[in-house]
N, C-alpha and C positions, 0 to 999 in steps of 0.2 A: 502373214509368217506367222505363226504359234510355235509352240515349245511344248507338243504333246509327247518329244520323248521321253525315256530311253525307247527305243526299237524291240518289240519284242523277238526273243531268241527264233532259232530254226528249229527246238527241240520242241514237241507235243507240250503244250501245258494244260492243267486240268481247268475243266471247265466251270465257270461260275456264273451268278447272274448277270455281272456286268459284260460276261464275253457272250452276249446271246448274238452277235454276229460271227460267221467263220473267216478270218481274212486270210488272204494267202499272201507270201512276202516274193520277192525275187532281188537279185544285189547286183550289185556290180563293184566289184573289186576294181577299182582304178590306179592307175601308177602315174598318172601327172599329176602334179605340184598341186593343182585349183582345177574347180569345178569349172566347167565354162558358164556363162550366163543365161539366165531361165530365156532369155531372148532366143538365143540361139536354138534351144531345146525347142523353143515354140514354133522358130522359123523350119525347122527340119520336120517336125510334124506337120508342119502346110504343106511343105514341099512335097509329104507322100500321103497327099490326098485328106488330113483330117484337120478339125477345128479345135483345136484346144481353147478349154473355156475355160479362162483364168478366173478367178475371186473377183467379183467385183469392187472390193473394197483394198485392193492392192496396190503400193503405190508404185505408178511406172519407173522410178528411180530404180525398184529393187530389181527390177526383169535386167537391168545391163552390171547388178553384183554378180563377184564370183562367190560371196562367202555367203548364199543365201543358207537356210537350214532346213527349212518343210513349207511346202507348197502344195494344194489340193490343184490337180488339173481334171475337169473333166471330160469327156469325148461324147458325151449327147446327153442333152436336158433332162432326160427322163432316168436318167441313172446318177447311182453315185460315184463320184470324181474318184480318179486314183490319186494316193496323199505320195509325193516324192521326200523323203529324207536323205539329207547330204550330211554325214560325219565326219569330221577329217582328224588326221593325227597332231590336230594340234587346234586349241580354243577349247568354246566352252562344254563342249561334246566328246571330248576326247577320253573319258571313262565309257562312254557307249562305244567307241570307234575301237578300244583296246580288247572291249569284252568281245565285240563280233569277231574281230580279228584272231582273238584266242580258242573261242567257241570252234570256228571254222579250221584252224591249225590242227587243234588237237580230234577233231572228226576224218579229218583225211590224214591224217598219223595210220587210221587203222587200214588205210588203204595201202596196199604194197605193190604197186606197179608206174612205168613211166610218167603217162599221165597226170596220178596224183600228186607225183613229187612237181610236175610242172607248174600244176594249180596249187600246189602250197608255196613256190618261188613267186608268183603272181599275187596271192596271198600277203606274204612276209613283206614285197616291195611296194604293195597297196597304201596312197597315200591318204588314200578318202573313201567312203563305201556310199553309193547310191542306191537307197534303198525305195523300191515301190510295194505297196500297200494298198490291195484292194478287196472289196468284199466277194466272198466267192458266188453267193446266192444273186447278185444282183448285174453279174460279169454276163457279159454278150460276147459272140465273136467278135464285134466292132471294138469292144474294150480290151480281149485278150492282142487284137491286132494291135492297140495304141499302145499297151502296155509294153509290147515286144519292142517297136519303132523307138520308146522312149530309152528299152533295156541297147539296142542295137549302138543308138545313138552313144550312148557313155561308152560303152564298148570300143566305139571304132576313134570316138574323140579323145578317149583320153586311157589309152591301151589298157583296155580292162576286160575282166573274166568275170562272163555270167552265171551267177546260181539262183536256182529255183527251187525253195523247198518242197521236200518228198519227191524232187526229182533230180538234183545233183548241179555238176559244172557242166558247163557248153563250150564248145570250140566256138572262133569267130566263126566258122563255117554252121554254125548250129548245131552240131553234131553232138550228144551228151557224152563225155569223156570220162566221167567223173559221175556212176549211179550213186545216189545215196537215198533213195527210193526207201520210203517205211514198208515191211512187209505187212499186209495184212493179215491179222488173225482172226481165227473164227468166233 
């Protein structure tokens, strides 16, 4: 478990020499009070046919903790891992949680429909935000599936709603309900 936070916002960031890699972020705004222990996520992924690669130096006791902050889970030995971050409405990274929540509530106010109002309620009532981050150029179909199962786990287990950068918010059925895609300019 490291402390590489804060999580980068959904808005586009100017490229710098430190940002040689392009990351994709996805989130689940969760209404449950506490995040399930990582061991439950790992068991869920194994049941879906994946073999998560856990960092070798991780303390086994951490896998049973609900108050984890960050972990990298691999889906293939030859690919970069997916980073998972969990920020809560209390604790060390409450400021990051507040910033993310405020940012998305502001973005949602630009949409005026029933779906966006429902999503605003989810975001408002969220108790923690699970964020995944992966390197776009290194990702394979297997990795996208792996990331999707992580998002689904938190959506189902924590009464959450999924958001993917440059796409939007998704219903529990996987339908895009609030389109927040970025228009491509020539």
